[in-house]
N, C-alpha and C positions, 0 to 999 in steps of 0.2 A: 813592288814587286821583290820575289825571295829570290836569293842566287844559294848555289851550290854550299856557300861555304855559312848560311846560317843556320844558326840553332834551334830547336822550335821547345818550349817548356811548358811545363803545367803550372798554375798560380791560382794561389787561392787566393781571392781577390775580399777586402774589408765590404763585404756585402751581406745582406740576407738573401742572399741566394745558394740551392740545395746542391751546386756543382761548381767544379774550378774549371777553368777556362784555359785556351790554349794562345799561347803566342808564342810571337820570332825574336830571338835576338840577331841583330844582322851582324855578320862576320868581321863588320870593319869596327866591333866593340872590344876593349881588353881586356885579353883574360879568360879564362873559361868561366863560365855559372857554374855555382853551385847552390846543394840543397841547403835554403834557410838563409838564402840573402832578401833581405828588403827590396822593394823593387817599383816603380810607379808605371801604370799601364793605363792608356785607353780603354773606359769603361763607357758604355753610352756618349752624353755628351761632355763629360765629365772625365777626369782624371783619378784615378784611385790607386789608395796603395795595394802592395798586395806582396804575398811570400812566396818566393819558388821554390815550389815541392818534389820536383824533380824533371828530369826530360825525360821526351818524348818524340815519337817517329813521327816521319814526314809523311809516311809511306800511303796513310791513309788522307791526307791533307792537301793531295795536289791539286783537285778541281774549287779548293778552298783560298779565298785572300786572306791569310792570318795577320792578324796586325803586329807590327812591332813591338816590345816596349818602350815605354817613354824615356827608362833611364833605370839606372841601376843607383837605388839609394846609398846603400851599402858593398864594400869592396871584397866585405868579410861575410859567413853567415851571421845573424842576430839569434840563430835556434839552429842548436844542434842535429844533428841523423835522430838521435838520441828523442829529442824532444821531438820533434816532426812526427816521430814512427806513435809517440803518446798520441799525439794530438789528432792522428789521422786514425788511431782507434774509438777516440772518445766521442769525435767526430762520426762514426759509424754506430759507434753503442747509442749515444744520444740523440740521435738522427737529427743532428744539430747541422746549420750550414758550417759548411768548411772552412770559410774566409772568417765568421765570427767566431770559431771554436780556436781557431789559430790565434788569430790576435789579441783573446784571452790571454794570452800568455806574454804577452808585450804591456808595457806603459801606455795609456792612452793616446800619448803624443804621437807613437809610432802608427797612427792610422790617418792622420791629416796632410795632407799633401803639402809641401812645400815648407811644413813647420820643422824646425831642428831636432833632431831625435837623443843631441848631447844635450846633457846637464850645463847649465851657467857655471864657469868656476866662482865656485866662491874662497877667495883667496884670505887667509889672515897674515896678520904681520907682526910680530913678537919682534922684544929687542936681541943680540946677539951674545950680549952677555951683561955685566952691572956695570952703567958707565958711570967713570967718577966724575965730579963736581967740576974740576979744573978740566974736564975732555966737554962740559956743556960749555961752560962759558965764551968760546968762541962763537959756538952755535948760536947761541943766545942774541949775541951782536950780529952777527951776519943774517941769520935766517931765525928768527922769530918762532916762527911757525914749524919749522922742524924742531927746536925745541920743546914748543908746545906738545907736539906729538909724544916725542919722549917722554916727555912727564907725565903724560897720561898711558903710555905702554908701562912704564914704570910702577904705576899705581895697579892698573887691569890687567895686566898680563897680554897676551897674546888675544887680537881683536879681529873682526873683519873689516875687512878695508871698504866695504861700503857702508858699516857702522860710522867711521871714522871720518869717510868722503860726505856727511852729513856736515862737518865741522865748518864746511864752508871751502868756495873756491882753493883751489890751488894743492890741495890737501894729495892727492894721489903723485904729483911732481916735487911735493916735498918730501914723501916717504922712496920713492925710487933717487931721489938725490942720499937718502938716509943710507939708501939699502949700498950705493958706489962708497959711501965712507965705511961702509963697514959694520955700522950702529944697527940696523932691522936687517932682517929677513924673512922673507916672504912663504908660504907654503897652502898646499890645499888644504881647506877643513876636511878633515874625517869623523864624523862623527854614528854614532848608534841611532838614528834618528830622534836625537833628543830623548832618550830616558835620561831620566834623573834618577839614578840607583840612589842616592844621597837620602832622599825625599823617603824611600820606601826602606822600613826595618824589612830586614831580610828572617826567615827562618833559622833557627837553632842550626848551628853547621853538625852534618853527620860526618864523623870522623872518622867511623869504621862503621861499615856496611854490616846489615845482620846478615845472618845465613843464607836466608832466602833470597836478599837484592844481591850478595854475593854470587851465588849459584846462577841466578839470572843473567847479572852480566859476562859471566863466564859463557853461558847459552852464546848469548849476544856478540861476544866478541869471537869466539869461534866459529860463528858463523860467517862473521865478515872479515875473517881470515880466510875463509873458504872460496872467498871472490863468485859466488854466485847468488842467485837469488832466494832469500829465506824470507817467511813472514813467519811472528810471534802474535798474540794475543797476552799482554802483558796484564793481567788479572789480581788487582792490588785494592786491598780495603782502604777507605779514604786514612792518610795519615801515614800509609805503609812505607813512603820513600820513593815512590816510581820517580819524579822526577832527579833523585841522584842517581837512579840507576841511567835514565835518558843522558845526563850529562856527561857520565863517566862513558857511556857508549859511543857518543860524539867525539868526545877526548880521544877513544881508540882510531875512529874514523881518521880523524887530523893528522894523528901521528903514524899512521898510515899513508899520510897524502894523497890521502879520500875526502870529499866534501860534505855537507851534512844540512840536511830539511828538516825543521822541528813546526809541525802544525800543531796548532790550537784555534779553537773554536770562535770565539770572537777575541782578539788581540786587545781590546782596550778593557776587557774585564777582565785581564791578567796580566796589571801591572806588576805583581811580585816575580812572576813567573819571567817577565823580560828581565827584571833587575838583577834575578838570580844567572842568564846566562848572558848578560852585558856582563858582569862582576868574573863570569869564569872565563869567558873567551875574548872579552873586549873589542876592539875595532875586527877580527875578525868577523864580527856577527852585523847584518844587514837585514831590516825591520820592511816585510813588505805587506801592507795591507791597506785596503780604502780607503781609510781614514787619514791617511799620508795625503799635502799636496801633489801637483803636479810635480812640481820640482825636487820635491824631496823624495815623492816616488821614484824618477827618473834617476835618480842621482844615487839610491838605493840598488836598483836594478844595474847600472853599470859597475858599481863596487865589484858585484858577484860575476857580471859577465867577463871582468877585467881579472877576476883572480884577487882581487885587493880584501875581500871580505871570502869566508868559506864556509859561513853558517848562516842559512837562510832564516829568517823566524817570520810567522804570519799567520792570515787565516786562510781556506781555502785556498785562494789564486795560488799561493806558495809555493801549493806542489808545482808551479810553471817555472821557478825560478832559476834564472838560466847559468846554473851550475853544472861544470862537467864533472866526468869521475865521482858520481853521488857515491857512499858508500853505503850510507843509511838515512834513513826516513822515519822517523816519528812522528804519529800521530796522535796528542794528547786529547782525553776524554773523547775518546774513538766514538761514541754515543751521543755523541750531540749532534741536535739535528742542524744546526746552522754549517754544517760542512756542505748539503745539499741547498745547492742555487736552484731555487723552485720556478722563475719564474726567466721566460726570454731563454736563458741559455742554463739549461736544467740538468746540471753535474754533479757529481760528487766528489768533493777532494778527497774524502777518506779514500773511496775505492780508486782513483786516479794515480793516490801514491801508491797503492800495490803493484798497476799499472806500471808504472814509471819505474819504479824499485825492480820488475821484472825484468823493463827492458833496458837499467844499468848494471843487473847482475849485483844489485844490492839488498842489503837487508829493511825489511819493514818491521815496525814497531808498533803495535795499537794498544795503548795502554787507556784504565779505563776502570773504576770500582765498580760500576754497574754497564757491562757488555751488553751490544744489543741482542736480541735474542740470534738475529742471522750469525754474528762475528762468533757469538758463544757457539753454536751450533757446528760451525765451519771448523772451529778448533778442538770440539768433540771428534768432530771426522776426519780430521788429521788434514785439514786444507793448509790449515796455519799449526802453529806451536804451541800449546798453551804454559805460561809461565805463571806461578801463583803468589802473592805476598799478601799473605794471610793475617799476619800481625804488625800494629804498631808498631814507629820506630822508637827508639829509647823507652822500649818495652811499656807505652803508655797504652793502658784499656780504652775500649772502645765506649763511647758516651751512652750511659741509660737513657731510654727512651720509654716513657709514658703520651698513653692515648689518652684524650679527655673527649667524651661523649655531649657533645653541644645540645642535644635533647634534654640532658638534666644539670648540664652545668649550667644555663641561662633559662632557667625557669620563668624569671621574672621578664614580663614585655619592656617592661624600662630597659635590664640589663642587655637585651638581646639588639639594643643599638650599640652595643660594643664591641669593639671587635678584638677584646683580650678578653678571655675569660679571668673568672675567680682564680684559679689556681694558676693561672699561667700569673697574671698579677702582683701574686705571693711568689712565685719564682723570683719573678723581675725584682719585686722588693729586696729579696734576700740579696740578689745577686748584686744589684747596684749598692748593697749595705757593706759587702766585703769590699768593696772599689773591682768587680771585676765586670767586664761588659757582655753583649747580649745582643744577639741577632734574629729581629722578627721577620718572617718570611710571608709575604702574602703576591700571588702570583698575580694582581691585577691591581691597574693604576687609577690614578683621576683619587676625587672625595668619595664620589658618590656614582652606583654604578649606570641608574638610568634617571628621567624628571619622569611621573607619572602622574596623568591625571586620576584623583580620587571620582570623579563621578562616571565616566564614562570610560575608564581603566587605560587608555591611551597613552603609551611612553612617543616621548619625543625622538626620531628616527632622522636618520643622517637621509638627505634627497638622494647622494648620489651611490649610498652603500646599504646593503640590510640588515645593520646594525642599531643599535640604541645609542645615542649622543651620551658621552660620559660627563659628568660634573667635575671639573675641575675647580675647586674652591678659591683656590689662588690667584687665578683667571677674571673670575666669577664668569666664566662659561662653560657650555655645554659643547663639546669637541669631539672630531670623528678620529678615531685612533688608525684609521685607516686609508683615506685622502685627505685630511687635515682640516676639513669644514669644520668653522667655529660660529657660533652665535652666542648673544647674552640669553641668559636666565630666562624662559618666558615667565610672563605672570598669570597670564591666560592662557587656556591650551588651546593650541590652533584647529584641535578636531571638535570642540564641542562649546567652546568660549565660555567654558568653567574657570573660575577663579581658584579652584583647588588643587594646586600644583603641591606633589609632595617629592623629594629627592632621597632615593631608598639607595640602598645598596653599600655598598664599603670597597674601598682602594687604599694601599699606599698613603693616601695622603692625608684620608680620613686616621688611619692607625698612628699615621706620626703624631698628628695633632690630638690623639686620645692620649698615648706617653706620655707628651708634653702636658696636657692637664691634668694626669694622674699620678705622674711623678714631675714634681715642678722641678726639683734639684738635679733632675735626669738632663745631661749633653745627648740631643739625638741629631743623629743625622739619614738623612733619607737617599737610597740610589734606586733609580730606577729613568728611564729615558726622556722624564720631563726634568727633572732636577740634574741631568747629566747632559743637557744638550750640547752645552758650550765644550770647545774641544779641552782637552786634557783633565775634564772636572772629574772623571772617574778616577783617576792616579792620583787627584788632589785629595777628593773624600776618602780615599782608601789607604791613602797616606797619613791622614790624619788620623781616621780610626785604627790603624796598624798603630802607630806614635802613642795612641791611647789618650788623646783630645776629644773623644765621644764614648760617650757609656754606650748607646744602643746604636746597630744598625737597621734602618728599617727598609725593608726593597722586596723589587720580584725576582723571579729568576736568575738576577743578575748579583745577589750575595750568594748563589750557590755555587760561584766558578772557581772554585779551587784557591781560595782567599784562604792564607794558612796564619792566624790570628793568635798566639799564644795564652791575650788576656780574654777571649769568648769562654765560657764555662756554660753558657745557657744560650740555645736555639729554641725558638717556638715559631710553630709553623701554624699560623691564623685557620686558615680553611684547605683540610688535605684535600678533600675530595671535589676541587675547584674543575679540574680537567676531565675528572673520571668519566662525566657522560658528553664527552666529546665524539660527533660521528666520526671515529677516526680507531679502525683497529688496532693502531700502538698508542692509545689513550690510557692503558692498563700502565703498559711498561712506562710511559713518559711520568706516569704519578710516580710511579717505583722509582725511576732514576732520580726524581728531583725529592723526594722524599729522602731518601741514603744520603743524598748530594748535600744534603742542607745540614740533615743532622754529622756529615763528619765537616761541619766545620769547626763543630764545638770538642773544648777538651784535646786541643793540640799541643797544649803548654803544660806546663809540670802540675796543673792542676784539673782533676775530673770535669769531665762534661755531662751536661743534662739536657735533654732533649726534650719539648712537649708538643705534640700533636692533637690538634684541635680539628674535631671531624664530625661530619652527622651521621657517619654510614663506618664507625669502629668497628664493624664486624666483616667489615671489607677485607676479603682475600690479598689485595693488592696493599691495604695499608697493615697489615697486622701481618704479613711475611715482611715488610718495609721495617715493621718495629723489633723484628728477630732479627735484620739484616742478614734474611735469609734468601741470596740470590739464588744460590742451588734449586731450593723450594720453588721461586718465582719463576724461574726458567721451565723446569717441567711442565708446570700447570700453564704456564704460556705456550709451551711450546704443545701442549698436546690443542690446546684450543684453538693455535694456527692451521696446524693439521686437520682440524675436524671441518674448518672455516675456509679453507685452501687460501692462508695466507702464505707470504713469504716467512718463513725459509721454504716451507711445502710445496709452492708455487710462486714461479715470477710473476711479476704484478708491473701493470703502465696504464697510469692516468691518463686519458684522453681529453684535455677541456677546450668547447668550443665559446668563444663571446662576442657580442654585436650589442653596439646599442639597442638594439630594439629586440624587445621580447619574444615578438613571434619568428621573426627572421632565425633568433639563435636557436630555438625548439626546432626549426623546419633543418637546421645545417646539421643541427646533433644528429637529428634520427637518419637523414643524410650517409653520416660518416656512418653513426654506427650499423648499417645497413651493410656500408662498402667495408667495415672491420671485419661481418660476419661473411661476408662472403668471400675475403680474400683469405680468413682464417682455415675455410675448409676443414672442419671441424678438432684443428690443433691449437683452439683459443675457446674462451669462455668471456662473449660481453656481458658484463651489469650494467644495465641503462638501456638507455638515456635517462639522465635526471638532470633537474636544477641542484646546483652546486648546492652544500650549507650555504657557503655565503654564495647568496642567488645573484646580487648585484654588486659590483666593487668598481668604484672610479666612474660610475656612470656607466659600465658596460654588462649587461645581462650574460649568468654564465651558466653552462649545462657539461656537464662529464659525464664520462662511462670508465669504468675500471674492466680493464681485459685482462685475464688472469691464462697461464699457460705453465703446461709441465717445463719446456724447453726456452731458453731467451731468445732461442735462433727465430722459433715460432714466433715471438714477438715481435722481434724487430724485421723481419723478411715481411711479415702481415701488416704492420706500421708503412715503411717502406712504400710498399704498393700503395697503401690508401695516399700515400703525401704525395705518391707523381701523381695518382690518376684524379683523386678529388679537386673539384674547383672551390678553391676560396670566393664566397660572396665578398662583394666589395663592401668594406665595414668590417668582416669578421674577421676572427683572429683563432688560431689552432694551435695546442700545445699537445704534444706526446713527452712527457713526461714519466721515463724508464725508472724502476725503484722510486716511486713518489715518495714525500717523507711530509708534502703538504698536503691532506686530505679533504679541506675546506674551501 
């Protein structure tokens, strides 16, 4: 029963439900409830974690029995009111369950009732000074373990207590005895998520900014001084020094006692940037990303929450970093689709950075050499300020770019088995002879793309997904890159029983093999998700390449991600038109961006760069404009095409995807959802479909989708919200409303 002293609160529960719930806090609870507190609540037959999002009146609840909270997990809020407002906005915009959206901003352990939300203490112990041999004699006689520990610390410096405890029983007591004698002292371990800057050579230091850099920095700092929301698009060619502008703008925020967030698309692929940030700001940096262990993530989160760290560096989820008084948010490589999470909770970290900056009255900077059509059109329209860096630092020239027509360069059928054309092979030989380095880019993994029967023409396909299995020669298996299914390479065709199976197509594994075979003395590294499965392997491989311990780096789009290696003078693109025919209205834009970005890896040192692009479509406008590094020309053409077809930024877009283990049930449910959308839209929206998704089956679920277009985003959201509330989802079915979709497959 409730009393007059009870307080009623709204709670977002960590569950996939699309509403918040009302609970009461008995008047006997100490202290007043505060928005952002972590709570335990009864939910069905279980207890769940929740976040207190607001107070509510009990006037409308008099005839309803309201359950009391199970308990307050934290006395202080774990999320600020600014962060709660940002997350509530995201909940409404992305049509997400409020509890799931809000808990996405917290470490995973916060969701689990009964689990500690505080990191385990990582104590280190070190000597207080330089002990003299004479002082150690009595210790050695009376306490040999203590003497042994002193010797270990003298040789190694400060060490984790947990590591020393592995030397045997009694270590912790011996260390405490040494502490009482004043010979050792304990401290809390503080690190920057184990960023090892010594392994990663840093780019050449920029001591004096170019005029364009200085002008951009002045505008950013002036906006910070104004303490009002301001958005900037920093459009700078590759090698123009955008990172130096970011770092100095962040330093300005710290000088003004404000904090900073720096977002990168995929943090494991940018080890040099981590090194530069750690070298500049030291222990003020905390790193947040999904690659950390739960303990590491918790440790870094609390360092930010307590103010021990003031710069949050990470991938898209770092936009939720628990910092107060944020002065600047930087979104590096804002064009990268990795900022959008497409499954389950489809939010865009880049867009949420702008929303959070607005709530924080902060500056947001989006930097790239290849802005998205949407971002650039917004800057042209005045919704953000456009800053340009048109030249490279140190007066270095842009690389020369040439296109090889594969239809002419590989006339011999035998030569077509090669991934490297004659022209590129000659350039690579010259590069190696000069002792320089090269990057070869092919956006396809594996050795062969598929296994084909020469009699019936059937390829070996995944039993769970609508894709061909890819041949990985190192494993001697065929593998699905979506669900992970792996089978031996068959000698007999499963469709017709023929023994005439052939492996066709190409991938990074075949390219690596070819380079090793044609250039026996070359030291070759491969950088793709197969070769870098182990934790830290990206950093180790990139550090090895940056130190000049390898000559050729072969890889997927991983090699395009902001690497600054002065020794690289040649970049080869092995098949530039690979993504042009994907059923995605952004296919041209993505191809242009990849080509410009990977070309920008060449000639960043003192020696000029050269780029060779291999393609079967040398006259395609996307490839021609990328060769010229003509972003303005590409933007104008692409914008006209989008306007004619009604795609963003001309119209707002939402993808609605349904899935089910049964194909017929998927089709029927998709038709019902399409009817509901058209009925609720009342002419304000256009619905294309339903139709099978390009990737029609994924992980044993059939998929259908619809594209919904509207002139105003509120028409999209109101229609989708109404359909969400009224549509009955059949057993086993799933439905996803993806606003501003990036994944069209």
